[in-house]
C-alpha positions as CSV (number, residue, x, y, z in Angstrom):
1,K,0.0,0.0,0.0
2,A,2.8,2.4,0.8
3,I,4.3,1.9,-2.6
4,N,1.0,2.1,-4.4
5,D,0.2,5.4,-2.6
6,F,3.6,6.7,-3.6
7,V,3.1,5.9,-7.3
8,L,-0.4,7.3,-7.3
9,G,0.6,10.4,-5.4
10,C,3.5,11.1,-7.9
11,K,1.0,10.7,-10.8
12,N,-1.4,13.0,-9.2
13,D,1.4,15.5,-8.7
14,G,2.4,15.3,-12.3
15,I,6.0,14.1,-11.5
16,W,5.8,10.4,-12.2
17,D,6.8,10.5,-15.9
18,A,9.9,12.5,-15.0
19,I,11.2,9.6,-12.9
20,K,13.4,7.4,-15.2
21,A,15.4,5.3,-12.8
22,C,14.3,4.6,-9.3
23,C,14.8,2.1,-6.5
24,I,13.1,2.0,-3.1
25,L,16.1,0.7,-1.1
26,A,13.8,-0.3,1.8
27,G,10.7,-2.4,2.6
28,A,11.7,-5.5,0.7
29,R,12.7,-8.6,2.7
30,T,16.1,-8.9,1.1
31,T,18.8,-6.8,-0.5
32,N,18.1,-8.4,-3.8
33,G,14.4,-7.5,-3.4
34,A,15.3,-3.9,-2.6
35,L,17.3,-3.7,-5.9
36,V,14.2,-4.5,-8.0
37,P,13.6,-1.2,-9.6
38,L,10.4,0.8,-9.3
39,V,11.2,2.5,-12.6
40,G,13.9,1.9,-15.2
41,D,16.7,-0.6,-15.3
42,A,17.8,-2.5,-12.2
43,P,21.0,-1.3,-10.6
44,D,24.2,-3.4,-10.6
45,P,25.4,-3.9,-7.0
46,Y,29.1,-4.0,-6.2
47,N,30.4,-5.7,-3.1
48,F,27.2,-5.5,-1.1
49,D,26.3,-8.6,1.0
50,L,23.5,-10.3,-1.1
51,V,23.5,-13.5,0.9
52,D,23.1,-12.6,4.5
53,D,21.9,-9.0,3.9
54,T,24.2,-7.5,6.6
55,D,24.3,-4.2,4.7
56,Y,20.5,-3.9,4.6
57,D,17.7,-2.8,6.9
58,R,14.1,-3.0,5.8
59,K,13.1,0.2,7.5
60,T,16.2,2.4,6.8
61,G,17.7,1.0,3.6
62,L,21.1,-0.1,2.3
63,K,24.4,1.0,3.8
64,G,27.6,1.7,2.0
65,D,31.1,1.2,3.5
66,G,32.9,4.3,2.3
67,S,35.3,2.1,0.3
68,T,34.1,-0.5,-2.2
69,K,30.3,-0.8,-2.0
70,Y,28.2,1.1,-4.6
71,L,25.5,0.7,-7.2
72,N,25.6,1.4,-10.9
73,S,22.1,2.9,-11.6
74,N,22.5,2.0,-15.3
75,R,21.2,5.5,-16.1
76,N,23.7,7.6,-18.1
77,N,24.2,11.2,-17.0
78,N,23.5,12.3,-20.6
79,A,20.3,10.2,-21.0
80,D,18.1,13.1,-20.2
81,P,18.1,16.5,-22.0
82,Q,20.8,18.9,-21.0
83,N,18.4,21.3,-19.3
84,S,16.1,18.7,-17.8
85,Q,17.5,16.5,-15.0
86,H,16.9,15.6,-11.4
87,L,18.8,13.6,-8.8
88,F,17.2,12.7,-5.5
89,A,18.1,10.6,-2.5
90,R,16.6,9.7,0.9
91,V,19.4,9.6,3.5
92,S,18.7,7.6,6.5
93,T,22.2,7.9,8.0
94,V,24.5,10.7,7.0
95,G,27.9,9.7,5.7
96,D,31.3,11.4,5.8
97,N,31.5,15.0,4.8
98,T,33.7,14.4,1.8
99,R,31.7,11.6,0.2
100,A,28.9,11.4,-2.5
101,Y,25.4,10.0,-2.5
102,L,25.1,9.6,-6.2
103,G,26.4,11.2,-9.4
104,A,28.7,11.1,-12.5
105,G,31.7,13.2,-13.1
106,G,34.1,15.0,-10.7
107,A,35.5,18.5,-10.6
108,E,34.6,19.3,-14.2
109,A,31.9,21.2,-16.0
110,G,28.9,19.0,-17.0
111,A,29.1,16.8,-13.9
112,S,26.0,16.0,-11.9
113,F,26.2,14.8,-8.3
114,I,24.9,15.1,-4.7
115,G,27.5,15.2,-2.0
116,V,27.5,14.4,1.8
117,G,27.7,16.4,4.9
118,A,27.4,20.0,3.8
119,A,25.2,19.1,0.9
120,V,27.0,19.6,-2.5
121,L,24.6,19.9,-5.4
122,L,25.7,20.2,-9.0
123,T,23.9,19.5,-12.3
124,R,25.4,19.9,-15.8
125,S,26.8,23.3,-14.7
126,R,29.2,25.3,-17.0
127,S,31.1,26.2,-13.8
128,A,32.8,23.3,-12.0
129,T,32.2,25.1,-8.7
130,A,29.9,23.0,-6.6
131,I,27.1,24.6,-4.4
132,T,27.2,23.9,-0.7
133,G,23.9,23.7,1.1
134,P,22.7,23.0,4.6
135,N,24.6,20.6,6.8
136,L,23.1,17.1,6.9
137,T,22.9,15.8,10.5
138,T,20.0,13.4,10.4
139,A,17.6,11.5,8.1
140,T,16.5,13.8,5.3
141,N,15.7,14.1,1.6
142,V,18.2,15.8,-0.7
143,G,17.8,16.6,-4.4
144,L,18.4,18.9,-7.3
145,S,16.5,19.6,-10.5
146,R,17.5,21.6,-13.6
147,A,14.7,22.9,-15.8
148,S,16.4,25.7,-17.6
149,A,19.8,26.7,-19.2
150,S,20.4,29.4,-16.7
151,E,19.7,27.9,-13.3
152,Y,18.7,24.9,-11.2
153,S,16.8,24.2,-8.0
154,T,18.0,22.3,-5.0
155,R,16.2,21.0,-1.9
156,C,17.9,19.8,1.3
157,V,16.5,19.4,4.8
158,G,13.3,20.9,3.4
159,I,15.1,24.1,2.4
160,A,14.7,25.1,-1.3
161,N,17.2,27.2,-3.2
162,V,17.8,28.4,-6.8
163,I,21.3,28.3,-8.1
164,A,22.2,30.7,-11.0
165,Q,24.6,28.5,-12.9
166,A,24.4,28.0,-16.7
167,S,24.4,24.5,-18.1
168,T,26.8,22.8,-20.5
169,T,27.1,19.4,-22.2
170,P,26.6,16.7,-19.6
171,V,29.5,14.4,-18.6
172,V,29.0,11.0,-20.2
173,G,28.9,8.0,-17.9
174,D,26.4,6.0,-15.8
175,I,25.3,7.6,-12.6
176,Y,26.5,5.7,-9.6
177,V,24.8,5.5,-6.2
178,F,26.8,5.6,-2.9
179,Q,29.6,7.3,-5.0
180,R,30.1,9.3,-8.1
181,N,31.3,7.8,-11.4
182,A,34.6,9.6,-11.5
183,A,38.3,9.1,-11.2
184,L,37.9,10.2,-7.5
185,P,34.6,8.4,-6.6
186,L,34.3,9.6,-3.0
187,T,32.4,6.4,-1.9
188,A,29.9,7.1,0.9
189,N,29.3,5.1,4.1
190,A,25.8,6.6,4.3
191,R,22.6,4.6,4.5
192,L,20.1,5.3,1.7
193,A,16.5,4.3,1.5
194,F,15.6,5.7,-1.9
195,Y,17.1,7.2,-5.1
196,S,15.6,8.7,-8.2
197,I,17.1,9.9,-11.4
198,G,15.5,11.5,-14.5
199,E,14.1,14.6,-16.0
200,S,13.3,17.9,-14.1
201,L,10.5,17.8,-11.6
202,D,8.9,19.5,-8.6
203,L,11.4,18.8,-5.8
204,A,8.9,19.8,-3.1
205,A,6.4,17.3,-4.4
206,L,8.9,14.5,-4.6
207,D,10.2,15.4,-1.1
208,T,6.7,15.0,0.4
209,R,6.0,11.7,-1.4
210,V,9.3,10.1,-0.4
211,S,8.9,11.2,3.2
212,D,5.4,9.7,3.3
213,L,6.6,6.5,1.6
214,I,9.5,5.9,4.1
215,T,7.3,6.7,7.1
216,A,4.6,4.3,5.9
217,I,7.2,1.5,5.3
218,G,8.6,2.0,8.8
219,A,5.1,1.8,10.3
220,A,4.2,-1.3,8.4
221,I,7.3,-3.3,9.3
222,P,7.4,-4.6,13.0
């Protein structure tokens, strides 16, 4: 019911079609179950425990190790239009300040990623200067959405912001989860319960739907 309500809510909000790759990394009985995609291709897991599920909690999601564990979302950073992209994550446990929740590219123009700690949010920007948002200290939703050539929106800890940075050609490469797909991946030891990748959308609407989803999952599981 929690998942059905989430999907119907996103459709009612007009944001469902913008979600192109998405996993609810919570709720399922096993890690393999949590990797069944809600939308798009299934992610490829690297070095997570898929036998004993020691990295997984049904209420709070999948935990990285800050070293070798990550997911390949199988969604390329250039799969969506240059001026239409969103990245979004539900963070159950905050990782190290210098790590990444998901993304592709490093310190170059056209990269897209969400960082950890003081939230770093960047999408296809002509400038390689990342934007630092509010510090993450507890479970929260964090996301970004670009819907124009001149600026993009961010949302972190319920705080919305608009960043005036022009876009450029996106970095080519699959978007990774728990790290960025780059020479310096910055692998996170955070615990994530949800991720979404796709075209631009209303971040406030997705924020509300994901919060309701994770709350409902937690209430349904003993």
